[in-house]
ZALUMNU-475709 format. One record per residue (C-alpha): x, y, z; residue number from 1. Coordinates in Angstrom, 1 decimal, always signed. Example, Ala and Ser with C-alpha at 12.3 -4.5 7.8 and 13.67 -1.06 7.14 Angstrom:
@x = +12.3	y = -4.5	z = +7.8	seq = 1
@x = +13.7	y = -1.1	z = +7.1	seq = 2
% end
This chain:
@x = -0.1	y = +0.1	z = +0.1	seq = 1
@x = +1.2	y = +3.3	z = -1.3	seq = 2
@x = +1.5	y = +6.4	z = +1.5	seq = 3
@x = -1.1	y = +9.1	z = +1.4	seq = 4
@x = +0.0	y = +12.5	z = +0.2	seq = 5
@x = -0.4	y = +13.9	z = +3.8	seq = 6
@x = +2.2	y = +11.3	z = +4.9	seq = 7
@x = +4.3	y = +11.9	z = +2.8	seq = 8
@x = +4.5	y = +15.3	z = +2.9	seq = 9
@x = +4.9	y = +15.0	z = +6.9	seq = 10
@x = +7.6	y = +12.8	z = +6.3	seq = 11
@x = +8.9	y = +15.6	z = +4.0	seq = 12
@x = +9.3	y = +18.8	z = +6.0	seq = 13
@x = +10.3	y = +16.7	z = +9.2	seq = 14
@x = +13.1	y = +15.8	z = +7.4	seq = 15
@x = +13.1	y = +19.3	z = +6.2	seq = 16
@x = +13.6	y = +20.9	z = +9.6	seq = 17
@x = +16.4	y = +22.1	z = +11.2	seq = 18
@x = +17.9	y = +19.4	z = +14.0	seq = 19
@x = +18.0	y = +20.9	z = +17.5	seq = 20
@x = +21.0	y = +22.3	z = +18.9	seq = 21
@x = +22.5	y = +20.1	z = +21.4	seq = 22
@x = +22.8	y = +22.0	z = +24.4	seq = 23
@x = +26.2	y = +23.0	z = +26.2	seq = 24
@x = +26.6	y = +22.5	z = +29.6	seq = 25
@x = +29.5	y = +25.5	z = +31.3	seq = 26
@x = +30.3	y = +24.1	z = +35.0	seq = 27
@x = +31.4	y = +27.1	z = +36.4	seq = 28
@x = +34.0	y = +27.2	z = +39.8	seq = 29
@x = +35.1	y = +29.4	z = +42.1	seq = 30
@x = +35.9	y = +30.5	z = +46.2	seq = 31
@x = +34.0	y = +33.2	z = +46.4	seq = 32
@x = +30.5	y = +33.3	z = +48.2	seq = 33
@x = +28.3	y = +33.3	z = +46.5	seq = 34
@x = +27.1	y = +36.8	z = +46.8	seq = 35
@x = +30.3	y = +37.9	z = +46.7	seq = 36
@x = +30.7	y = +41.5	z = +45.0	seq = 37
@x = +32.7	y = +40.0	z = +42.6	seq = 38
@x = +30.5	y = +37.6	z = +41.4	seq = 39
@x = +28.2	y = +39.7	z = +41.2	seq = 40
@x = +29.7	y = +42.0	z = +38.3	seq = 41
@x = +31.3	y = +39.1	z = +36.7	seq = 42
@x = +30.3	y = +35.6	z = +36.9	seq = 43
@x = +26.5	y = +36.8	z = +37.4	seq = 44
@x = +26.4	y = +38.4	z = +34.8	seq = 45
@x = +28.7	y = +36.5	z = +32.9	seq = 46
@x = +26.3	y = +34.1	z = +32.4	seq = 47
@x = +23.2	y = +36.0	z = +32.8	seq = 48
@x = +24.0	y = +37.6	z = +29.5	seq = 49
@x = +25.4	y = +34.7	z = +27.8	seq = 50
@x = +21.5	y = +32.9	z = +28.4	seq = 51
@x = +19.8	y = +36.2	z = +27.3	seq = 52
@x = +21.5	y = +35.7	z = +24.1	seq = 53
@x = +21.5	y = +31.7	z = +24.4	seq = 54
@x = +18.6	y = +30.6	z = +25.6	seq = 55
@x = +18.5	y = +26.5	z = +25.8	seq = 56
@x = +21.4	y = +25.8	z = +23.8	seq = 57
@x = +23.5	y = +26.5	z = +27.0	seq = 58
@x = +23.4	y = +25.7	z = +30.8	seq = 59
@x = +25.2	y = +27.0	z = +33.0	seq = 60
@x = +26.0	y = +25.1	z = +36.7	seq = 61
@x = +28.0	y = +27.4	z = +39.1	seq = 62
@x = +29.5	y = +26.0	z = +42.0	seq = 63
@x = +31.1	y = +29.0	z = +44.2	seq = 64
@x = +32.1	y = +28.7	z = +47.7	seq = 65
@x = +34.9	y = +25.8	z = +47.3	seq = 66
@x = +31.8	y = +23.5	z = +46.5	seq = 67
@x = +34.4	y = +21.5	z = +44.0	seq = 68
@x = +37.5	y = +22.6	z = +45.3	seq = 69
@x = +40.2	y = +24.7	z = +47.2	seq = 70
@x = +40.9	y = +28.0	z = +45.8	seq = 71
@x = +44.5	y = +26.9	z = +44.9	seq = 72
@x = +43.3	y = +23.8	z = +43.7	seq = 73
@x = +40.9	y = +24.9	z = +40.8	seq = 74
@x = +43.4	y = +25.2	z = +38.1	seq = 75
@x = +43.7	y = +21.5	z = +39.2	seq = 76
@x = +40.3	y = +21.1	z = +38.3	seq = 77
@x = +39.7	y = +23.3	z = +34.9	seq = 78
@x = +42.5	y = +21.2	z = +33.4	seq = 79
@x = +41.0	y = +17.9	z = +34.4	seq = 80
@x = +37.7	y = +19.1	z = +32.8	seq = 81
@x = +35.6	y = +18.6	z = +36.7	seq = 82
@x = +35.1	y = +22.0	z = +36.0	seq = 83
@x = +35.1	y = +24.0	z = +32.9	seq = 84
@x = +35.3	y = +27.8	z = +33.6	seq = 85
@x = +37.6	y = +28.3	z = +36.4	seq = 86
@x = +38.5	y = +31.3	z = +38.9	seq = 87
@x = +42.4	y = +31.3	z = +39.0	seq = 88
@x = +44.1	y = +33.7	z = +40.6	seq = 89
@x = +47.9	y = +33.3	z = +39.6	seq = 90
@x = +49.4	y = +34.0	z = +43.1	seq = 91
@x = +47.5	y = +31.1	z = +44.3	seq = 92
@x = +49.0	y = +29.1	z = +41.5	seq = 93
@x = +52.7	y = +31.1	z = +41.7	seq = 94
@x = +54.8	y = +28.2	z = +40.7	seq = 95
@x = +52.9	y = +27.8	z = +37.4	seq = 96
@x = +52.2	y = +31.8	z = +36.7	seq = 97
@x = +54.4	y = +33.5	z = +39.1	seq = 98
@x = +54.3	y = +36.4	z = +36.1	seq = 99
@x = +50.9	y = +37.0	z = +36.7	seq = 100
@x = +51.6	y = +38.6	z = +39.9	seq = 101
@x = +52.5	y = +41.4	z = +38.0	seq = 102
@x = +49.3	y = +43.3	z = +38.8	seq = 103
@x = +49.7	y = +42.7	z = +42.4	seq = 104
@x = +52.8	y = +45.2	z = +43.0	seq = 105
@x = +52.5	y = +47.7	z = +45.4	seq = 106
@x = +51.4	y = +51.3	z = +44.1	seq = 107
@x = +51.7	y = +50.6	z = +40.5	seq = 108
@x = +48.0	y = +51.0	z = +39.9	seq = 109
@x = +45.4	y = +53.8	z = +41.2	seq = 110
@x = +42.0	y = +51.7	z = +40.9	seq = 111
@x = +40.4	y = +48.4	z = +39.8	seq = 112
@x = +40.1	y = +50.0	z = +35.9	seq = 113
@x = +43.6	y = +50.6	z = +35.7	seq = 114
@x = +44.9	y = +47.4	z = +37.2	seq = 115
@x = +41.5	y = +44.9	z = +35.2	seq = 116
@x = +42.3	y = +46.7	z = +31.4	seq = 117
@x = +46.3	y = +46.8	z = +31.8	seq = 118
@x = +46.0	y = +43.2	z = +33.3	seq = 119
@x = +43.6	y = +42.3	z = +30.0	seq = 120
@x = +45.9	y = +43.1	z = +27.7	seq = 121
@x = +48.4	y = +40.7	z = +28.8	seq = 122
@x = +46.6	y = +37.4	z = +29.6	seq = 123
@x = +43.8	y = +37.9	z = +26.6	seq = 124
@x = +44.2	y = +35.0	z = +23.9	seq = 125
@x = +47.5	y = +36.4	z = +22.2	seq = 126
@x = +48.7	y = +38.0	z = +24.5	seq = 127
@x = +52.1	y = +38.0	z = +25.9	seq = 128
@x = +50.9	y = +36.5	z = +29.4	seq = 129
@x = +48.4	y = +34.2	z = +27.2	seq = 130
@x = +51.6	y = +33.0	z = +25.8	seq = 131
@x = +53.7	y = +32.4	z = +28.9	seq = 132
@x = +51.5	y = +31.5	z = +31.7	seq = 133
@x = +48.2	y = +31.1	z = +30.6	seq = 134
@x = +48.7	y = +28.5	z = +27.5	seq = 135
@x = +51.0	y = +26.5	z = +28.6	seq = 136
@x = +48.8	y = +25.9	z = +31.5	seq = 137
@x = +45.6	y = +24.1	z = +28.8	seq = 138
@x = +43.1	y = +27.6	z = +29.8	seq = 139
@x = +42.3	y = +30.7	z = +28.1	seq = 140
@x = +41.0	y = +33.7	z = +30.3	seq = 141
@x = +37.4	y = +35.0	z = +29.0	seq = 142
@x = +37.3	y = +37.8	z = +31.9	seq = 143
@x = +39.3	y = +39.4	z = +34.3	seq = 144
@x = +38.9	y = +41.5	z = +37.2	seq = 145
@x = +41.9	y = +43.4	z = +39.3	seq = 146
@x = +40.5	y = +44.5	z = +42.5	seq = 147
@x = +41.0	y = +48.4	z = +43.9	seq = 148
@x = +44.0	y = +49.0	z = +45.6	seq = 149
@x = +44.6	y = +46.6	z = +48.8	seq = 150
@x = +44.6	y = +48.2	z = +52.7	seq = 151
@x = +45.8	y = +47.1	z = +55.5	seq = 152
@x = +42.7	y = +45.6	z = +57.9	seq = 153
@x = +43.7	y = +44.6	z = +61.1	seq = 154
@x = +41.5	y = +42.4	z = +64.2	seq = 155
@x = +40.0	y = +44.9	z = +67.2	seq = 156
@x = +42.3	y = +43.1	z = +69.3	seq = 157
@x = +46.2	y = +43.7	z = +67.4	seq = 158
@x = +45.2	y = +47.8	z = +68.4	seq = 159
@x = +46.7	y = +49.0	z = +65.2	seq = 160
@x = +46.3	y = +53.1	z = +64.8	seq = 161
@x = +49.0	y = +54.6	z = +63.1	seq = 162
@x = +51.6	y = +52.9	z = +60.3	seq = 163
@x = +54.5	y = +53.1	z = +63.1	seq = 164
@x = +52.1	y = +50.1	z = +65.2	seq = 165
@x = +52.0	y = +48.6	z = +61.6	seq = 166
@x = +55.5	y = +47.1	z = +61.8	seq = 167
@x = +55.8	y = +43.6	z = +63.2	seq = 168
@x = +52.3	y = +42.6	z = +62.6	seq = 169
@x = +51.3	y = +38.9	z = +61.3	seq = 170
@x = +49.5	y = +39.7	z = +58.3	seq = 171
@x = +47.9	y = +37.3	z = +56.0	seq = 172
@x = +49.1	y = +37.0	z = +52.3	seq = 173
@x = +49.4	y = +35.6	z = +48.9	seq = 174
@x = +53.0	y = +34.2	z = +47.7	seq = 175
@x = +54.6	y = +36.3	z = +45.2	seq = 176
@x = +54.4	y = +40.6	z = +45.3	seq = 177
@x = +52.8	y = +40.8	z = +48.8	seq = 178
@x = +54.6	y = +39.3	z = +50.6	seq = 179
@x = +57.5	y = +41.5	z = +49.4	seq = 180
@x = +55.4	y = +44.7	z = +49.9	seq = 181
@x = +54.4	y = +43.4	z = +53.6	seq = 182
@x = +57.9	y = +42.8	z = +54.5	seq = 183
@x = +59.4	y = +46.0	z = +53.3	seq = 184
@x = +57.2	y = +48.1	z = +55.2	seq = 185
@x = +58.3	y = +46.0	z = +58.4	seq = 186
@x = +55.5	y = +43.0	z = +58.4	seq = 187
@x = +55.6	y = +39.1	z = +58.5	seq = 188
@x = +53.5	y = +37.8	z = +55.7	seq = 189
@x = +51.3	y = +34.2	z = +56.8	seq = 190
@x = +49.8	y = +33.0	z = +52.9	seq = 191
@x = +46.5	y = +32.2	z = +53.3	seq = 192
@x = +43.2	y = +32.5	z = +51.2	seq = 193
@x = +41.0	y = +35.0	z = +52.3	seq = 194
@x = +37.9	y = +32.1	z = +53.3	seq = 195
@x = +40.4	y = +31.9	z = +55.6	seq = 196
@x = +41.2	y = +34.7	z = +56.9	seq = 197
@x = +37.7	y = +35.3	z = +59.7	seq = 198
@x = +39.2	y = +32.6	z = +61.3	seq = 199
@x = +42.8	y = +33.3	z = +61.7	seq = 200
@x = +41.6	y = +37.1	z = +62.7	seq = 201
@x = +39.6	y = +35.8	z = +65.2	seq = 202
@x = +41.9	y = +33.1	z = +67.1	seq = 203
@x = +44.7	y = +35.7	z = +66.6	seq = 204
@x = +46.8	y = +33.7	z = +63.8	seq = 205
@x = +47.5	y = +37.2	z = +62.1	seq = 206
@x = +46.8	y = +40.8	z = +63.3	seq = 207
@x = +45.1	y = +41.9	z = +59.8	seq = 208
@x = +45.2	y = +41.0	z = +56.1	seq = 209
@x = +45.7	y = +43.1	z = +53.2	seq = 210
@x = +42.6	y = +43.6	z = +51.6	seq = 211
@x = +40.3	y = +45.7	z = +49.3	seq = 212
@x = +37.4	y = +47.0	z = +51.4	seq = 213
@x = +35.0	y = +45.4	z = +48.7	seq = 214
@x = +36.0	y = +41.5	z = +49.9	seq = 215
@x = +36.1	y = +43.3	z = +53.7	seq = 216
@x = +32.4	y = +42.9	z = +53.4	seq = 217
@x = +31.7	y = +40.0	z = +51.5	seq = 218
@x = +33.7	y = +37.8	z = +53.8	seq = 219
@x = +32.2	y = +39.3	z = +56.6	seq = 220
@x = +35.4	y = +40.9	z = +57.8	seq = 221
@x = +34.0	y = +44.3	z = +58.7	seq = 222
@x = +32.9	y = +42.3	z = +62.0	seq = 223
@x = +36.0	y = +42.1	z = +63.4	seq = 224
@x = +37.7	y = +45.3	z = +62.1	seq = 225
@x = +39.3	y = +47.4	z = +64.6	seq = 226
@x = +40.8	y = +49.6	z = +62.0	seq = 227
@x = +41.9	y = +49.9	z = +58.4	seq = 228
@x = +43.8	y = +52.4	z = +56.4	seq = 229
@x = +41.9	y = +54.0	z = +53.6	seq = 230
@x = +45.0	y = +55.9	z = +51.6	seq = 231
@x = +47.2	y = +53.5	z = +51.2	seq = 232
@x = +48.3	y = +51.1	z = +48.5	seq = 233
@x = +49.6	y = +47.7	z = +49.1	seq = 234
@x = +48.8	y = +46.3	z = +45.3	seq = 235
@x = +45.8	y = +44.4	z = +44.1	seq = 236
@x = +45.1	y = +40.8	z = +43.3	seq = 237
@x = +44.7	y = +39.7	z = +39.8	seq = 238
@x = +41.7	y = +37.6	z = +38.9	seq = 239
@x = +40.8	y = +35.6	z = +36.4	seq = 240
@x = +37.7	y = +33.2	z = +35.0	seq = 241
@x = +39.6	y = +30.7	z = +32.2	seq = 242
@x = +38.5	y = +28.1	z = +30.4	seq = 243
@x = +39.9	y = +24.7	z = +30.2	seq = 244
@x = +41.5	y = +24.9	z = +26.3	seq = 245
@x = +39.9	y = +21.9	z = +25.5	seq = 246
@x = +36.2	y = +22.2	z = +26.6	seq = 247
@x = +37.0	y = +26.0	z = +23.9	seq = 248
@x = +37.9	y = +24.3	z = +21.2	seq = 249
@x = +34.4	y = +21.6	z = +21.5	seq = 250
@x = +32.3	y = +24.8	z = +21.2	seq = 251
@x = +30.4	y = +26.0	z = +18.1	seq = 252
@x = +31.7	y = +29.0	z = +16.6	seq = 253
@x = +28.9	y = +32.0	z = +17.4	seq = 254
@x = +29.7	y = +30.8	z = +21.7	seq = 255
@x = +33.2	y = +31.4	z = +21.3	seq = 256
@x = +32.7	y = +34.6	z = +20.0	seq = 257
@x = +29.7	y = +35.5	z = +22.2	seq = 258
@x = +31.8	y = +34.6	z = +25.6	seq = 259
@x = +34.7	y = +36.4	z = +24.3	seq = 260
@x = +32.6	y = +39.6	z = +23.3	seq = 261
@x = +30.4	y = +39.2	z = +26.9	seq = 262
@x = +33.8	y = +38.6	z = +28.8	seq = 263
@x = +35.5	y = +41.6	z = +27.7	seq = 264
@x = +32.5	y = +43.8	z = +28.6	seq = 265
@x = +32.2	y = +42.1	z = +31.7	seq = 266
@x = +35.9	y = +43.1	z = +32.8	seq = 267
@x = +35.4	y = +46.9	z = +32.0	seq = 268
@x = +31.8	y = +47.4	z = +33.6	seq = 269
@x = +33.0	y = +45.3	z = +36.5	seq = 270
@x = +36.0	y = +47.3	z = +37.0	seq = 271
@x = +33.2	y = +50.2	z = +37.7	seq = 272
@x = +31.7	y = +49.0	z = +39.6	seq = 273
@x = +34.4	y = +47.9	z = +42.3	seq = 274
@x = +35.8	y = +51.3	z = +42.4	seq = 275
@x = +32.6	y = +52.9	z = +43.1	seq = 276
@x = +31.9	y = +50.5	z = +45.8	seq = 277
@x = +35.7	y = +51.3	z = +47.5	seq = 278
@x = +34.6	y = +54.5	z = +48.0	seq = 279
@x = +31.3	y = +53.6	z = +49.8	seq = 280
@x = +32.8	y = +51.0	z = +51.6	seq = 281
@x = +34.8	y = +53.2	z = +53.9	seq = 282
@x = +32.5	y = +55.4	z = +54.7	seq = 283
@x = +30.3	y = +52.3	z = +55.9	seq = 284
@x = +33.3	y = +50.6	z = +57.6	seq = 285
@x = +33.9	y = +53.8	z = +59.6	seq = 286
@x = +29.8	y = +54.1	z = +60.6	seq = 287
@x = +30.2	y = +50.5	z = +61.8	seq = 288
@x = +33.1	y = +51.7	z = +64.5	seq = 289
@x = +36.0	y = +50.8	z = +63.2	seq = 290
@x = +39.0	y = +52.9	z = +63.0	seq = 291
@x = +39.8	y = +54.8	z = +59.4	seq = 292
@x = +43.4	y = +55.7	z = +59.4	seq = 293
@x = +44.2	y = +58.3	z = +56.9	seq = 294
@x = +47.8	y = +58.2	z = +56.2	seq = 295
@x = +49.7	y = +61.4	z = +56.2	seq = 296
@x = +52.0	y = +62.9	z = +53.9	seq = 297
@x = +55.2	y = +62.2	z = +56.2	seq = 298
@x = +53.8	y = +57.8	z = +56.6	seq = 299
@x = +52.6	y = +58.1	z = +52.2	seq = 300
@x = +56.4	y = +58.9	z = +51.8	seq = 301
@x = +57.7	y = +56.7	z = +54.1	seq = 302
@x = +55.4	y = +54.0	z = +52.6	seq = 303
@x = +56.2	y = +54.9	z = +49.1	seq = 304
@x = +59.7	y = +54.8	z = +49.7	seq = 305
@x = +60.0	y = +51.3	z = +51.1	seq = 306
@x = +57.9	y = +50.1	z = +48.4	seq = 307
@x = +60.0	y = +51.8	z = +45.6	seq = 308
@x = +62.4	y = +48.7	z = +45.2	seq = 309
@x = +59.4	y = +46.0	z = +45.2	seq = 310
@x = +59.0	y = +46.0	z = +41.7	seq = 311
@x = +62.0	y = +45.6	z = +40.5	seq = 312
@x = +63.2	y = +42.8	z = +43.7	seq = 313
@x = +60.5	y = +41.2	z = +41.9	seq = 314
@x = +61.4	y = +41.2	z = +38.5	seq = 315
@x = +64.8	y = +40.7	z = +39.4	seq = 316
@x = +63.8	y = +37.6	z = +40.7	seq = 317
@x = +62.1	y = +35.7	z = +38.4	seq = 318
@x = +64.5	y = +37.0	z = +35.6	seq = 319
@x = +67.0	y = +34.7	z = +37.5	seq = 320
@x = +64.7	y = +31.6	z = +37.6	seq = 321
@x = +64.9	y = +32.1	z = +34.1	seq = 322
@x = +61.2	y = +34.0	z = +33.9	seq = 323
@x = +60.5	y = +37.6	z = +32.0	seq = 324
@x = +60.2	y = +39.4	z = +35.2	seq = 325
@x = +61.4	y = +42.7	z = +33.4	seq = 326
@x = +59.7	y = +41.8	z = +30.1	seq = 327
@x = +56.2	y = +41.5	z = +31.7	seq = 328
@x = +56.5	y = +44.3	z = +34.7	seq = 329
@x = +57.6	y = +47.1	z = +31.6	seq = 330
@x = +55.2	y = +45.4	z = +29.3	seq = 331
@x = +52.9	y = +46.0	z = +32.2	seq = 332
@x = +53.6	y = +49.6	z = +33.4	seq = 333
@x = +53.5	y = +50.9	z = +29.6	seq = 334
@x = +49.7	y = +49.6	z = +29.3	seq = 335
@x = +49.0	y = +51.4	z = +32.3	seq = 336
@x = +50.6	y = +54.4	z = +31.5	seq = 337
@x = +48.8	y = +54.5	z = +28.1	seq = 338
@x = +45.2	y = +53.8	z = +30.0	seq = 339
@x = +45.8	y = +56.9	z = +31.9	seq = 340
@x = +46.7	y = +59.0	z = +28.8	seq = 341
@x = +43.3	y = +57.7	z = +27.2	seq = 342
@x = +42.0	y = +59.4	z = +30.1	seq = 343
@x = +40.4	y = +55.7	z = +31.8	seq = 344
% end
């Protein structure tokens, strides 16, 4: 029996219909609290924009607060495919990405946007740091930030009221440039990641930490801070969200394009939000009862003198290890200067 005309028409229509696009699942891992200001201004924006553009073609699973791994291990789980996009902070994996610590050097940047956009030039695909450190580790940066210049925050028990009191204090630090900054100012660096700071300050394991106020509030540290500097410049931290190259290569070209474009936009918008928030949170910390220490001209000059050789020492130490410390420092400074000249 021959099929009827109507059946043939249905079969033809089905054959001609486009095959539904296969859903892509992206797993994002970080160590930040779900309501951290970094998450709100970067990952939340990035994922919302992707869903807006791609709809059901993409599913996104976000694992915050070290659910998949400790901060220092997120690069490893991204390389292994446990996560697709990881929160990768070069100073947390300084043995693999020592040059990425350039953005942490004290006094080099005056705002989140200066640091974020200068850092982006070096770590974006094809950039010098991408070639030297991210590509060899099998990851590709999608978006990044450098937080506003770090301040020194102290526990109430530390009873710090001036720069002179800072000397001899045990301060939480990232490895690398931040350690050099603290040592040059007469403090003792103690390595730990931000999620560990609250307990350490509460128990007296450390007297304080270097952080921007955005992170101070996001980790609840404002509850235990007795005093903090407000106009110092202890450097920053370079934060990246990078996708494994293997996952990237598996994605359709249009999804790759959307991720690249949106990632760049997120970097630019997030840094503005961080700089604005830093001003607001300085006042809020004072309102909550903390002593806000404004360094006078003499104290600022002292700190500047302490920091004068930090960047050169950092670069020279890397040069001795066969790394391009001096070259990367020069390139980073050139990018910062270009941004200043452009009015950013």
